[in-house]
N, C-alpha and C positions, 0 to 999 in steps of 0.2 A: 179409470174407465173400465167398464165390463168388456171383456174380450168379444162376446157375442154381439155387442152393440156398436163397436167402433166402425166408422165408415170412412171413405176417402174425404168426406167433408171435415172430419177431425184432423186430417193431415193438412188441410188448407186453412183451418180456423175460420175466422171471420173476414178473411181477405176479400176485397172487392176487385173487380176487373180494373186494370190500368186504363184510365180514360183516354190516354194517347193511343194505346193499343186498340181500343174500341173504335176510335176514329179511323185508324189505319185499316182496321177490319172492314169498316163500312165502305172503304174505297176499293176493296178487292173486287176483281171482276165477277167472281162467283156471287158475291153478296149484291153487287150492283145489278146483275142479271136477275137475281131472285126478286129484288125490289121492283124492277121493271115488269116482270111477269106477274107479280102480285097485283100491282096497280092496274095492269092490263086486264087481268081476269076478274078482279074485284075492286073497282075504283073507290068503293066505300071504305076499304081498309086504309088506315093511315100508317105509313111506314114507321114514323117516330114512335107510335104506340106499340106496334108489333116488335120493333127492335128493343124497346124498353122491357117488354114482356119476355123476349128471348133472353135478355140479360138476367132477369129475375128467375126464369125457369131453368137456366143452365145449371144452377147450383144443385137442382134436384137430380141431375144426371150423375152426381158424385155420391149418391147414396149406396154405392157399391160397398158391401161389407168387407172389411179387412180380413175377417175370418175366412171368407171364401178365397181370397187371393192367397193368403198364407197357407191354408190347408192344401190348395192345389199345388203350390210349390213344394211344401213339405212331403207330399205323397211321392214325389220324385226322388227323395233322398234314400239311398240304399239302406242306410241305418234304420230308417223308419218302415220301409217297405215290408220287412220281415214280420212286422206286427200288424200290418193292414190286410184287410180282406179275409182274415181268419175269423169268421163269425161263429165258428164252433167253439171258440174260447169260452171257458166257463163264465156264466153271467156275473159272477162276483170277482172275477180277475181284472185287475187294473194294472196296466204297465205304465210307469212314469219314465219318459225318455228325455233326459236333459240334452239340450242342443248347445253347441259352442256358439260364440259370436258368429253371426253370418248375415249375409245380405240377400234380400229378395228383390228382384227387379220385375216390374210389371208394366204392361202397356195396354191401354184401353181406348176404344174408339166409339164413344157414345155420339148420338146425333139428335137433332131436333128437326122434326118435319113441320113444314108450314102447309096447312090445308085450309081450303075454303070451300064450303058446300060439298065436302067429300072428295074434292079434287086436290091432288098433291101439287102444290105450287113450287115446291123445292125443299131442300134440306140443308141444314148447316151441320157440318161434321167437326167434331172435336178430337183432339188427341191428348190423352193423359199419360204422362210418363211418371212413374213412381219408383222410387228406390227406398227400401226399408232396411235400416240397420238395426238388427235385433241382438239382444243379449239377455242372459238369465232366463231363457225360455225353457219351460219344462212341459212337454206334451203329456196329456193324459189320454191313454189309448185303452179302449175296452171294446170287446166284441168286434174286433177288426176295424174300428173306426176311431178317428181322433174325436174325443168327447170334450176336450177343453184344454185350456192352458192354465197352469196354476201360478205362473209368475212370468214376468217379462218386462223389458223396457224396449221401446221402439223410438228411433229417431228417423225422420223422413226427409227426403228430398222429393219435391213434386213440382211438376209444371203442367200447365194447360195451354194448348194452342188451338187455333182455329184458322184454317186456310193459310197456314204458315206464319201466323201472327201469334206471338207469345202473349197470352192474356194475363197469366199469373205464374209466378215462380216463387217457391218457398223452399228454403234450404235449411231451416233450423227448428222445425217443430219437433218436440220430444214429448212422449207420454208413456205412462205405465199402464199395464193391464193385468 
């Protein structure tokens, strides 16, 4: 996989939501209230169709690039900070910084809003917990910025929850970039 193209979706693969968890989610007070508000404000909307669309649309929330997550974390490493922000470095100078095996932990809170006629009916909030175990990573730094990764392996542990219900948990996906 190309480093610039890997997203959280690649960490989850083609997993689908656990059907039992979806049923449990539908019973949550927040979702039940949303369903009632939706029907009250727009009786033509069918909850079953909206909920099915929510399930399909949720995967789009995971189009967060791993590049952004990793580079945000790497910029905090003291070893790397000395090479960053120095845009005065000669245009043709490239610094390769090998990193030891390390772990990056990240948490994200995407949401889906339900709207009808421009009116916000409610929102459904998700929590994504991600742990990336990295090895063999070599950062390519030029002009004070991380310009790429020339090698690396990544193993992920990831989970998605909504309203306290775990919809998806994956602990074994591994890929190279």
